[in-house]
C-alpha positions in Angstrom: -114.7 46.7 -12.1 -115.4 43.1 -11.3 -119.1 42.5 -10.7 -120.4 41.0 -7.5 -121.8 37.5 -6.9 -124.9 36.3 -8.7 -128.2 36.0 -7.0 -131.3 33.8 -7.3 -132.9 36.2 -9.8 -130.0 36.4 -12.3 -130.8 34.9 -15.7 -127.7 33.0 -16.8 -127.9 33.7 -20.5 -124.7 33.1 -22.6 -124.5 36.8 -23.4 -124.7 37.8 -19.7 -122.0 35.2 -18.8 -119.8 36.5 -21.6 -120.0 40.1 -20.3 -119.3 38.9 -16.8 -116.1 37.0 -17.9 -115.0 39.8 -20.1 -115.1 42.0 -17.0 -112.9 39.6 -15.1 -110.2 39.3 -17.7 -110.0 43.1 -18.0 -109.7 43.4 -14.2 -107.0 40.7 -13.7 -105.0 41.6 -16.8 -103.0 44.1 -14.8 -101.4 41.3 -12.8 -99.5 40.1 -15.9 -97.0 42.9 -15.2 -96.1 41.1 -11.8 -94.8 37.9 -13.4 -91.8 36.9 -15.5 -91.2 34.6 -18.5 -89.3 31.4 -17.9 -85.6 31.9 -18.4 -84.5 28.2 -18.6 -86.3 27.6 -21.9 -85.0 30.4 -24.1 -87.7 30.2 -26.8 -90.4 30.7 -24.2 -88.9 34.2 -23.6 -90.3 35.3 -26.9 -93.9 35.1 -25.5 -95.8 38.3 -24.8 -96.1 38.5 -21.0 -99.1 40.8 -21.3 -101.3 38.1 -22.9 -104.2 36.7 -20.8 -107.1 34.7 -22.1 -109.7 32.2 -20.9 -111.9 29.5 -22.4 -114.7 27.8 -20.4 -116.4 24.8 -21.9 -119.4 23.2 -20.2 -120.5 19.6 -20.5 -123.8 21.1 -21.5 -122.3 22.5 -24.7 -121.9 26.2 -23.7 -118.5 27.7 -24.3 -117.4 31.2 -23.1 -114.1 32.8 -24.2 -112.5 36.1 -23.5 -109.2 37.9 -23.8 -106.2 36.5 -25.9 -107.8 33.3 -27.0 -106.2 32.9 -30.4 -102.6 32.5 -29.3 -101.2 28.9 -29.8 -98.9 27.7 -27.1 -97.2 24.5 -26.1 -98.8 22.2 -23.5 -95.6 21.7 -21.5 -96.3 20.1 -18.0 -100.0 19.8 -18.7 -98.9 16.9 -20.9 -97.9 15.1 -17.8 -101.6 14.5 -17.0 -102.3 12.8 -20.3 -99.1 10.9 -20.5 -99.9 9.5 -17.1 -103.5 8.6 -18.4 -102.0 6.9 -21.5 -99.5 4.9 -19.3 -102.3 3.7 -17.1 -104.4 2.7 -20.1 -101.5 0.8 -21.6 -99.8 -0.8 -18.6 -102.5 -0.7 -16.0 -102.9 1.6 -12.9 -101.1 -0.8 -10.6 -98.1 -1.2 -12.8 -97.7 2.6 -13.1 -98.2 3.2 -9.4 -95.7 0.6 -8.5 -93.1 2.9 -10.2 -94.3 6.4 -9.3 -96.1 7.5 -6.1 -99.0 9.8 -5.6 -97.7 12.1 -2.8 -97.2 15.9 -3.0 -93.6 17.0 -2.4 -93.6 20.6 -1.3 -90.4 21.0 -3.5 -90.0 22.7 -6.8 -91.2 20.7 -9.8 -87.6 20.2 -11.2 -86.0 19.5 -7.8 -83.7 16.4 -7.5 -82.9 17.0 -3.8 -85.8 15.1 -2.4 -85.0 12.0 -4.4 -81.7 11.5 -2.7 -82.2 13.0 0.7 -85.4 11.2 1.6 -84.2 7.9 0.2 -87.6 7.2 -1.4 -88.2 4.1 -3.4 -89.9 5.9 -6.3 -90.6 9.5 -7.5 -93.2 11.3 -5.4 -95.8 11.8 -8.1 -96.3 11.9 -11.9 -96.3 15.7 -12.1 -92.8 16.5 -10.7 -90.3 16.1 -13.5 -88.7 13.1 -12.0 -92.1 11.3 -11.9 -93.1 12.6 -15.3 -89.9 11.3 -16.9 -90.3 8.0 -15.2 -93.9 7.8 -16.6 -92.7 8.7 -20.1 -90.3 5.7 -19.9 -93.2 3.4 -19.3 -94.8 4.3 -22.7 -94.5 1.4 -25.1 -92.5 1.8 -28.3 -89.0 1.6 -29.7 -88.9 5.2 -31.0 -90.2 8.5 -29.7 -92.7 8.5 -32.5 -94.1 5.1 -31.4 -94.1 6.2 -27.8 -96.0 9.4 -28.6 -98.5 7.8 -30.9 -101.1 6.7 -28.2 -100.8 10.2 -26.6 -101.5 12.0 -29.8 -104.2 9.6 -30.7 -105.9 10.2 -27.3 -105.7 14.0 -27.9 -107.1 13.6 -31.4 -110.0 11.4 -30.1 -110.9 14.2 -27.7 -110.2 17.3 -29.8 -111.3 16.0 -33.2 -107.9 16.8 -34.8 -104.2 15.8 -34.2 -102.2 18.6 -32.6 -98.7 19.2 -34.0 -95.4 19.5 -32.2 -93.7 22.9 -32.1 -90.4 21.8 -33.4 -88.6 25.1 -32.4 -89.7 24.6 -28.7 -88.7 20.9 -28.9 -85.2 21.8 -30.1 -84.9 24.6 -27.6 -85.7 22.2 -24.7 -83.4 19.4 -26.0 -80.5 21.9 -26.2 -80.9 23.6 -22.9 -82.6 21.3 -20.3 -79.6 20.4 -18.3 -81.6 20.0 -15.1 -83.9 17.4 -16.7 -80.9 15.5 -18.0 -79.4 15.5 -14.5 -82.7 14.1 -13.2 -82.7 11.6 -16.0 -79.2 10.3 -15.2 -80.1 10.0 -11.5 -83.2 8.0 -12.5 -81.1 5.7 -14.6 -78.6 5.2 -11.8 -81.2 4.3 -9.3 -83.2 2.0 -11.6 -86.4 4.1 -11.6 -86.6 4.2 -15.4 -88.3 1.4 -17.3 -85.1 1.1 -19.5 -81.7 2.5 -19.6 -82.4 4.3 -22.9 -82.3 7.8 -21.4 -82.0 9.7 -24.7 -85.2 8.0 -26.0 -87.1 8.9 -22.9 -85.9 12.5 -22.8 -86.6 13.0 -26.5 -90.1 11.6 -26.0 -90.6 13.8 -22.9 -89.5 17.0 -24.6 -91.7 16.2 -27.5 -94.8 15.7 -25.4 -94.1 19.0 -23.7 -93.9 20.7 -27.1 -97.3 19.7 -28.4 -99.1 22.9 -29.4 -102.7 23.6 -28.7 -105.2 26.4 -28.3 -107.1 27.8 -25.2 -110.3 26.1 -26.5 -108.4 22.8 -26.8 -107.3 23.2 -23.2 -110.9 23.8 -22.0 -112.0 20.8 -24.0 -109.5 18.5 -22.4 -110.6 19.8 -19.0 -114.3 19.3 -19.9 -113.8 15.6 -20.8 -112.0 15.0 -17.5 -114.8 16.9 -15.7 -117.2 14.4 -17.2 -115.1 11.4 -15.9 -113.5 10.7 -19.3 -116.7 10.5 -21.3 -117.7 12.7 -24.3 -121.0 14.2 -23.3 -122.1 14.6 -26.9 -121.7 11.0 -28.0 -121.5 9.1 -24.7 -118.2 7.6 -25.8 -115.7 6.7 -23.1 -112.5 8.3 -24.1 -110.7 7.7 -20.8 -111.6 5.0 -18.3 -113.5 6.5 -15.4 -111.1 5.0 -12.8 -108.1 6.6 -14.6 -109.8 9.9 -15.1 -110.7 10.2 -11.4 -107.2 9.2 -10.4 -105.8 11.9 -12.7 -108.1 14.5 -11.2 -107.2 13.6 -7.7 -103.5 14.0 -8.6 -104.2 17.3 -10.2 -105.9 18.5 -7.0 -103.0 17.5 -4.7 -100.0 17.9 -7.0 -101.0 19.8 -10.1 -99.7 23.3 -9.4 -96.1 22.6 -8.4 -95.2 23.6 -4.9 -98.3 25.9 -4.8 -100.6 22.9 -4.9 -101.6 23.0 -1.3 -102.6 26.7 -1.4 -104.5 26.2 -4.7 -106.4 23.3 -3.3 -107.3 25.3 -0.1 -108.2 28.6 -1.7 -109.6 27.5 -5.1 -110.7 23.9 -4.5 -110.7 22.4 -8.0 -108.3 20.1 -9.8 -105.9 21.9 -12.0 -102.6 21.5 -13.9 -100.2 24.2 -15.1 -97.4 24.5 -17.6 -94.5 26.9 -17.8 -95.7 28.2 -21.1 -98.5 29.9 -19.1 -101.3 27.4 -19.6 -103.5 26.2 -16.9 -106.3 23.6 -17.2 -108.8 23.5 -14.4 -111.8 21.2 -13.9 -115.1 21.8 -12.2 -116.9 18.4 -11.9 -120.7 18.4 -11.7 -121.9 19.7 -8.4 -125.2 19.5 -6.5 -126.1 23.0 -5.7 -129.6 24.6 -5.4 -128.3 28.1 -6.2 -128.6 29.8 -9.5 -125.1 29.1 -10.8 -123.4 28.5 -14.2 -122.0 25.2 -15.3 -123.6 23.1 -12.5 -123.2 20.1 -14.9 -119.4 20.6 -14.9 -116.9 22.4 -17.1 -113.4 22.6 -18.2 -111.4 25.9 -17.9 -108.4 26.8 -19.9 -106.3 29.9 -19.1 -103.3 31.2 -20.8 -101.0 33.9 -19.3 -97.3 33.4 -20.0 -96.1 35.7 -17.1 -95.3 33.3 -14.3 -95.0 33.6 -10.5 -92.1 32.1 -8.5 -93.6 28.7 -8.5 -93.9 28.6 -12.3 -97.6 29.1 -12.5 -99.4 31.8 -14.6 -99.7 34.7 -12.1 -102.7 36.4 -13.5 -104.2 33.0 -14.6 -104.3 31.8 -10.9 -106.0 34.9 -9.8 -108.6 34.7 -12.6 -109.4 31.0 -11.8 -109.6 31.7 -8.1 -112.1 34.5 -8.7 -114.3 32.3 -11.0 -114.2 29.5 -8.4 -115.4 31.8 -5.7 -118.1 33.6 -7.7 -119.5 30.4 -9.2 -118.9 28.2 -6.2 -117.0 25.7 -8.2 -115.1 24.1 -5.2 -115.5 20.4 -4.9 -115.5 20.7 -1.1 
């Protein structure tokens, strides 16, 4: 049974926190049965929908992991956060925001309807597919390898190794993503893309989504963002503070597809999900007098491939919501 909230006398040892998180994962695991695997990317149907795991990495060096933490998975739409960051670092924030907006849509992540019906001048935000494909087109380079290089280099700088592409997932997405191709053709027709090289942009986009990582990697990425882009161990600025804060703001308002408003209201921390079942969530440092864990900030990585109707990990959302409530992680 999930334990109650902590009190002033609780000693927050790592072992105590580990037992606490183990309890949560066991409790919320049953909700994996309520979700479904994504049907539009066939290879993701091979995942085990019963998997659920979590990794929490604090800026103070403490890491807690529980559940199915050793399952590699592709980053999918979580890559949109870091592609946006790279585009801002390469081209400048103003240049990027001239071509993609920062507004929530209320529509599904792969919707094309709002582009035409609302007669907008640019995609709503970098995390819907239309905005993400537009951002990918802004990356410099003449080949997909050249365009991906700064993204992979950023991930390597953060993680300490260069993550690989899952070629099977990449090929599966290239062969079946009809909706993204339709979005891409619309973007070309309306002049949203940086160039008319749609195939190059889509190849790069599918490859960025196919980058394979671990839960600990996901928490590590979140931890760096929680610390405004700076590595707390070395003090090295890996992401400019302005760009890191902009990315976190977008994660709060747009990061959970068309469930972003509810997530912001009921959980209250920046997060970004992907259809492979990953969620990265960020708890920035918070000024609290209570006896609470990770007051210095932390990154949270959750993996649960069973998805809800919005395309978010169904058990993962419940798990993060419980953590945010029990540890008072909300930024509000």
